[in-house]
C-alpha positions in Angstrom: 71.2 127.2 114.0 71.5 128.6 110.5 70.0 126.8 107.5 73.5 125.9 106.3 74.3 124.1 109.6 71.1 121.9 109.7 71.5 118.2 109.3 69.3 116.5 106.7 66.3 114.8 108.3 65.7 111.1 108.9 68.5 108.9 107.7 69.3 111.1 104.7 73.0 111.4 103.8 74.5 114.7 103.0 75.5 115.4 99.4 79.1 114.9 98.6 81.3 117.9 98.5 81.6 117.6 94.7 77.8 117.5 94.4 77.4 120.6 96.6 80.0 122.5 94.7 78.5 121.6 91.3 75.0 122.4 92.5 76.2 125.9 93.7 77.9 126.5 90.4 74.9 125.5 88.4 72.6 127.8 90.5 74.9 130.8 89.8 75.2 129.9 86.1 71.4 129.4 85.7 70.6 132.5 87.9 68.2 130.5 90.1 66.8 132.0 93.3 69.1 131.5 96.3 68.8 128.0 97.8 67.0 127.8 101.2 68.5 124.7 102.6 71.2 122.0 102.3 70.1 118.8 100.7 70.2 115.2 102.0 69.5 112.0 100.0 67.9 108.7 100.9 69.4 106.2 98.4 67.9 103.1 96.8 64.5 103.4 98.6 62.1 100.5 97.8 58.8 101.4 96.3 56.4 98.4 96.1 54.1 97.9 93.1 50.8 96.0 93.1 52.2 93.0 91.3 55.0 92.5 93.7 57.7 94.3 91.7 59.9 96.7 93.7 61.1 99.9 92.1 64.1 101.8 93.3 64.2 105.5 94.1 66.5 108.2 95.5 64.7 110.8 97.7 66.3 114.2 97.9 65.2 116.1 101.0 65.7 119.7 102.2 67.2 120.0 105.7 64.2 122.0 106.9 61.3 121.1 109.0 58.9 118.9 107.0 56.7 117.7 105.6 57.3 119.1 102.2 55.6 119.6 98.8 57.0 116.8 96.7 58.2 116.6 93.1 58.1 113.2 91.4 60.3 112.2 88.5 60.0 108.7 87.0 62.9 107.9 84.6 64.4 105.0 82.7 67.8 106.7 82.6 69.1 106.2 86.2 69.1 108.1 89.4 72.5 109.6 90.0 75.2 111.8 88.4 74.3 114.6 86.1 70.6 113.7 86.0 70.2 114.2 89.7 72.4 117.3 89.7 70.2 119.1 87.1 66.7 117.6 87.7 66.5 116.9 91.4 68.9 118.8 93.6 68.0 122.3 92.4 64.4 121.8 93.6 65.3 120.0 96.9 67.6 122.9 97.7 64.6 125.3 97.5 62.2 123.4 99.7 60.8 120.5 97.8 61.1 116.8 98.5 62.2 115.2 95.2 61.6 111.6 94.3 63.8 110.4 91.4 62.5 106.9 90.6 63.8 104.3 88.1 61.0 102.9 86.1 60.3 99.2 85.9 63.2 97.1 84.7 65.8 99.8 84.8 68.8 100.5 87.2 67.8 98.0 89.8 64.0 98.4 89.7 62.2 95.0 89.4 60.2 93.8 86.5 60.8 94.0 82.8 61.2 97.3 80.9 58.8 97.7 78.0 58.5 101.4 76.8 55.7 103.3 78.5 53.2 100.4 78.8 53.5 100.0 82.6 53.8 103.7 83.6 50.1 104.3 84.3 49.8 101.6 87.1 53.3 102.1 88.4 52.8 105.8 88.7 49.6 105.3 90.7 51.3 102.8 93.0 54.1 105.2 93.5 51.7 107.9 94.7 50.0 105.4 97.0 53.5 104.8 98.5 54.1 108.5 98.8 51.0 109.0 100.9 52.6 106.9 103.6 55.9 108.9 103.8 56.4 111.3 106.7 58.1 113.9 104.5 55.2 114.2 102.1 52.8 117.1 102.9 50.0 115.9 100.5 50.9 118.2 97.6 52.5 116.6 94.5 54.0 117.9 91.3 55.5 115.9 88.4 58.5 117.1 86.4 60.8 116.0 83.7 61.8 115.8 80.0 61.1 113.3 77.2 60.2 109.9 78.6 59.8 111.5 82.0 57.1 113.7 80.4 55.2 110.7 79.1 55.2 109.2 82.7 53.4 112.3 83.8 50.7 112.0 81.1 50.3 108.3 82.1 49.7 109.4 85.7 47.2 112.0 84.5 45.1 109.3 82.9 43.6 109.0 86.4 45.2 112.0 88.3 45.4 111.5 92.0 43.9 114.3 94.1 47.3 115.3 95.4 48.6 116.2 91.9 48.7 120.0 91.8 51.0 120.7 88.9 52.8 119.1 86.0 56.0 120.4 84.2 56.6 118.8 80.8 59.9 119.3 78.9 60.2 118.2 75.3 57.8 115.2 75.9 55.2 113.1 74.0 51.8 111.7 75.1 51.7 109.3 72.1 54.7 107.1 71.5 53.1 105.7 68.4 52.9 109.1 66.7 56.4 109.9 67.9 57.8 106.8 66.2 55.6 106.9 63.1 54.9 110.4 61.8 52.6 110.2 58.8 53.3 106.5 58.6 57.0 106.9 58.0 59.2 105.2 60.5 61.5 107.6 62.4 64.6 105.5 61.8 67.3 107.7 63.2 65.4 108.7 66.4 64.0 105.2 67.2 67.3 103.5 66.5 69.4 105.9 68.5 67.0 105.7 71.5 66.9 101.9 71.3 70.7 101.7 71.3 70.9 104.1 74.3 68.5 102.0 76.3 70.1 98.7 75.4 73.6 99.9 76.5 73.0 102.4 79.3 73.4 100.0 82.2 76.5 98.4 80.6 78.7 101.5 80.6 79.7 104.3 83.0 77.4 107.3 82.8 80.2 109.5 81.4 80.8 107.0 78.6 77.1 106.8 78.1 76.9 110.5 77.5 79.7 110.2 74.9 77.9 107.3 73.2 74.8 109.5 72.9 76.9 112.3 71.4 78.5 110.0 68.8 75.4 107.7 68.2 74.6 109.1 64.8 78.1 108.6 63.5 78.4 105.1 65.0 75.1 103.9 63.7 75.4 105.4 60.2 76.8 102.2 58.6 73.8 100.3 60.0 71.2 102.7 58.6 71.9 101.5 55.1 71.4 97.8 55.9 68.4 95.8 54.6 66.2 94.4 55.9 65.6 96.7 58.9 64.3 93.8 60.9 67.0 92.7 63.3 68.8 96.0 63.4 68.5 96.3 67.2 70.2 92.9 67.6 73.0 94.0 65.3 73.6 97.0 67.4 74.1 94.8 70.5 73.4 95.4 74.1 70.4 94.2 76.1 67.4 92.8 74.1 65.1 95.5 72.8 62.3 93.6 71.1 60.1 96.6 70.5 62.2 97.8 67.6 61.1 95.0 65.3 57.6 95.0 66.7 57.2 98.7 65.8 58.4 98.0 62.3 55.7 95.4 61.9 53.0 97.8 62.8 53.2 100.8 60.4 49.4 101.5 60.7 48.8 104.0 63.5 45.1 102.9 63.7 46.2 99.4 64.7 45.0 98.5 68.2 48.5 97.4 68.9 49.5 101.0 69.5 46.8 101.7 72.1 49.0 100.7 75.0 51.6 103.2 73.8 49.3 106.2 74.1 48.3 108.4 77.0 46.3 110.7 74.7 43.0 110.5 76.8 44.9 112.4 79.6 45.5 115.4 77.4 41.7 115.6 76.8 40.7 115.1 80.4 43.3 116.5 82.7 42.6 119.7 84.6 46.1 119.8 86.3 47.9 123.1 85.8 50.6 122.3 83.2 53.8 124.0 82.0 54.9 122.8 78.6 58.5 123.5 77.4 59.5 122.6 73.9 61.8 123.4 71.0 61.2 124.3 67.4 63.6 121.6 66.3 62.5 119.0 68.9 61.4 115.5 68.0 58.1 116.0 69.9 57.3 119.7 69.1 54.0 118.8 67.4 52.8 116.9 70.4 53.8 119.8 72.7 51.8 122.2 70.7 48.9 119.8 70.5 48.9 119.4 74.3 48.9 123.2 74.7 46.0 123.7 72.3 43.8 121.0 73.8 44.4 122.1 77.4 43.9 125.8 76.5 40.6 125.1 74.7 39.3 123.3 77.8 40.2 126.2 80.0 43.0 124.4 81.9 45.7 126.5 83.5 48.5 125.9 80.9 51.6 127.8 79.8 53.9 127.3 76.8 57.5 128.0 76.3 59.2 127.1 73.0 62.9 127.8 72.3 65.2 127.3 69.3 66.3 124.0 70.7 66.5 120.4 69.4 65.8 117.4 71.7 69.4 117.3 73.0 70.0 121.0 73.2 67.2 122.4 75.4 68.6 125.2 77.5 68.7 123.8 81.1 68.8 127.3 82.6 65.5 128.4 80.9 63.8 125.1 81.8 65.0 125.2 85.4 64.0 128.9 86.0 60.6 128.4 84.4 59.9 125.1 86.1 60.8 126.4 89.5 58.6 129.4 89.1 55.7 127.2 88.0 56.1 124.9 91.0 56.4 127.9 93.4 53.2 129.4 92.1 51.2 126.1 92.3 52.9 124.4 95.3 54.4 127.3 97.3 57.0 126.5 99.8 56.0 128.4 102.9 53.7 131.4 102.9 56.1 134.3 103.4 57.1 134.8 99.8 54.3 133.7 97.5 55.2 133.6 93.8 52.7 135.4 91.5 51.3 133.5 88.5 53.1 133.7 85.2 52.2 136.9 83.5 52.2 135.7 79.9 50.7 132.4 78.8 53.1 131.9 75.9 56.8 132.6 75.4 58.5 131.7 72.1 61.9 132.4 70.7 61.9 133.7 67.1 64.9 132.6 65.1 65.8 135.2 62.6 64.7 137.9 65.0 67.0 136.4 67.7 64.6 137.4 70.4 61.9 136.0 72.7 58.3 137.1 72.3 55.6 137.1 75.0 52.2 136.3 73.6 48.7 135.9 75.1 48.2 132.7 73.0 49.7 130.6 70.2 49.8 131.2 67.4 47.6 134.3 67.7 46.2 136.4 64.8 48.0 135.9 61.5 47.5 136.9 57.9 48.1 134.4 55.1 50.4 135.0 52.2 50.5 132.6 49.2 53.2 131.9 46.6 52.9 129.6 43.6 55.5 127.1 42.4 56.7 128.3 39.0 59.2 127.2 36.3 62.9 127.7 36.8 62.6 127.1 40.6 60.6 130.3 41.4 58.0 131.1 44.0 55.8 133.7 42.3 52.9 135.9 43.6 50.7 134.6 40.8 50.0 131.1 39.5 51.8 130.4 36.2 49.5 131.1 33.2 50.6 128.0 31.4 50.6 124.5 33.0 54.0 122.9 33.1 56.0 120.6 35.3 59.4 119.8 36.7 60.7 116.3 37.4 63.1 114.4 39.6 64.0 110.8 40.2 64.2 109.2 43.7 66.3 106.1 44.0 65.9 104.3 47.4 69.2 102.5 46.9 70.9 106.0 46.8 68.4 107.8 49.0 68.2 111.6 49.4 70.0 112.2 52.7 68.5 114.0 55.7 70.1 117.2 56.9 69.5 118.7 60.4 65.9 118.9 61.6 64.1 117.1 64.4 66.5 114.3 65.2 68.0 112.8 68.3 71.5 113.7 67.4 74.1 116.4 67.5 73.4 117.2 63.8 69.9 118.3 64.7 68.4 121.7 64.2 69.1 124.3 61.5 71.8 123.4 59.1 73.1 124.6 55.7 71.1 122.8 53.0 73.1 124.0 50.0 74.9 120.7 49.4 71.6 118.8 49.7 69.8 121.2 47.4 72.5 120.8 44.7 71.5 117.1 44.3 69.6 115.9 41.2 66.9 114.4 43.4 66.0 117.7 45.1 63.9 120.5 43.7 63.7 124.0 45.2 61.4 126.9 44.6 62.5 130.3 45.9 61.1 133.9 46.2 63.0 137.0 45.1 64.8 138.9 47.9 62.4 140.3 50.5 62.2 144.1 50.6 60.9 144.0 54.2 61.2 141.5 57.0 58.3 139.1 57.5 57.6 136.8 60.5 56.0 133.4 60.2 54.0 132.2 63.2 52.0 128.9 63.0 51.7 126.1 60.5 52.9 126.6 56.9 50.5 125.0 54.4 51.7 123.3 51.2 49.8 122.0 48.2 51.7 119.9 45.7 50.1 118.4 42.6 52.4 115.5 41.8 52.4 112.6 39.3 54.7 109.8 40.6 55.0 106.7 38.4 55.0 104.5 41.5 52.1 104.4 44.0 54.6 103.5 46.8 56.5 106.7 47.4 57.1 109.7 49.7 57.2 113.4 49.3 59.4 115.4 51.7 58.8 119.2 51.9 60.8 121.7 53.8 60.7 125.5 54.4 64.1 127.2 54.3 65.5 130.7 54.9 68.0 131.6 52.2 70.5 134.2 53.4 72.1 136.8 51.0 75.3 134.7 50.9 73.2 131.7 49.7 73.2 129.7 52.9 69.9 127.8 53.1 68.7 127.1 56.6 65.9 124.7 57.3 62.9 126.0 59.4 60.3 123.3 59.4 59.4 120.2 57.3 57.3 117.1 56.9 57.5 113.8 55.1 54.2 112.5 53.6 53.9 108.8 52.7 51.7 108.3 49.7 51.4 104.5 50.1 47.8 103.2 50.0 46.2 102.6 53.4 45.7 99.0 54.5 43.0 97.4 52.3 43.1 100.2 49.7 44.1 99.8 46.1 47.3 101.6 45.0 46.5 105.1 43.5 48.2 105.8 40.2 48.3 109.0 38.3 48.0 112.6 39.6 47.9 113.1 43.3 47.2 116.3 45.3 49.3 116.4 48.4 48.0 118.9 50.9 49.9 119.1 54.2 50.6 121.5 57.0 54.1 121.6 58.3 54.7 121.6 62.1 54.2 125.0 63.6 57.1 127.4 63.7 58.1 130.9 64.5 60.7 132.5 62.3 61.6 136.0 61.0 62.8 136.3 57.4 64.9 139.4 57.3 65.0 141.9 54.5 67.2 140.7 51.7 66.6 137.0 52.6 64.5 134.7 50.4 61.9 132.1 51.2 62.4 128.6 49.8 60.4 125.5 49.5 62.4 122.3 49.1 60.9 119.2 47.7 62.4 115.7 47.4 61.4 112.0 47.7 62.8 111.3 51.1 65.1 112.2 54.0 67.2 109.2 55.0 68.1 108.0 57.6 65.9 110.4 59.6 63.0 108.5 58.0 63.2 104.9 56.8 63.3 105.1 53.1 60.3 104.1 51.0 61.7 101.2 48.9 58.9 101.6 46.4 57.8 97.9 46.4 54.9 97.9 48.8 56.6 95.2 50.8 56.5 95.3 54.7 58.8 98.0 55.9 61.0 95.8 58.1 61.3 92.9 55.7 62.0 94.5 52.3 65.4 93.8 50.9 65.5 95.8 47.6 64.1 99.0 46.2 62.8 100.4 42.9 63.1 104.1 41.9 60.2 106.6 41.6 60.0 109.3 39.0 58.2 112.3 40.4 56.6 115.0 38.3 55.6 118.3 40.1 52.8 120.0 38.2 53.0 123.8 38.0 50.1 126.1 37.2 46.9 124.6 35.8 43.5 124.6 37.3 44.8 123.6 40.7 48.3 125.0 41.0 51.0 123.9 43.5 51.5 126.5 46.2 52.8 127.4 49.6 50.9 129.6 52.2 52.7 131.2 55.1 50.9 132.7 58.2 52.5 136.0 58.9 52.2 137.7 62.3 
């Protein structure tokens, strides 16, 4: 009997004709290795938890003699449709049992959904259930993007002996840091994700995909509403109480956030791990942190970073690399072992429009510094005379956000010219480059500023200015200057020293390097209203006048690491 004629084992049902056709089409498009078996599925399998809750799972099985190495995906986004087609069937068709489980409180799984707080124990209980399954051969891998990556870190807090590999796509280990970067609430990202979760079981999956694609436009009128408390209720859907709770806890050192972190796993896990991220992804900083910590401890870790945002990760690249990682750490059969990955790091370099294979990230670099100068220049030498440039930030007419690391179709690199023409934005730009230069790593910025309000933000962004004037954002950061809890407000001159999230980018000859400075980026970040009131409860704002100091004994500057 040929492989294509075999019947899926146990009580597994064959895939529908549509699913088989779509799977074959994706395999060809993604250039995956040839499938080795048809796939059957056990639907709505019960997985018991220690507290009596029962979680639901679909199990995708190859129609070959078992048992099989098994891939576990734990998701809040459902078990069928496109998710199964892209994240489960490709692996089952190549010899893996794949368990696609709905986490607690979602899509028929018992209990109540609270973001990430139950994933450690529920993951352990799922592995205990796996041990009793006849199709499980004792070798386990975990896989998945975003929230599904967090569930992997949660399991790795106390990794079971069966866990042989992890594959993380665009995922965090610290949900607190993801929602509150530098103390600034990620309004667009958290609001869109909250709205998705609150409605996803009320609409058809196709409509849900459309809602995601249109979320930024649909939610835009709500982003300007004050107070922010109650926004989740105004968006409708199932209750999502965490939104207001997170607004009430802007201090990342607050013990409240401990249950939203799996950070200890990053510092203790020895499980071989593949990390796939994007330069414009919401979680890119955490992906790079995971890589650095695992590498420094001698863990078998590999890193791939593409030009993607959170919603635009290339499924072909992620599928090919994920399958190769699984095959090298959980080989299916012994006739065709897959060699280990040759290069530890693969990064795409925008500007160069090419992938680079590297032994490490970021590797050896040489610093080059430019100084902020009058008339919007970036000069090789600090200005001989101290001077300043000013702008006014009004939270009731906030500086808008353009592109960047947001959970929306507008994410990524965008033309910043319209933004940079505003009165509340300042830019500093080099002359045209005579030779190309390639940035690799974290860009450091030092701004000496004198805001007239101690409750304010500074947003800094690196841009590539093309010969036609188009200004494309590369990497950026918002720094909140509010006093820490218990501290007195700081008035007068402030020295802001920050490192922008790592990037790779090639500035071509004839292009210019630009530093963009403003007082906010709304609605990507919740605006600083300038009053010192609690973030979620403030109802009005007061402007801040910013003065950027140029030259002097401690000049404002930008330092780029060139490869």
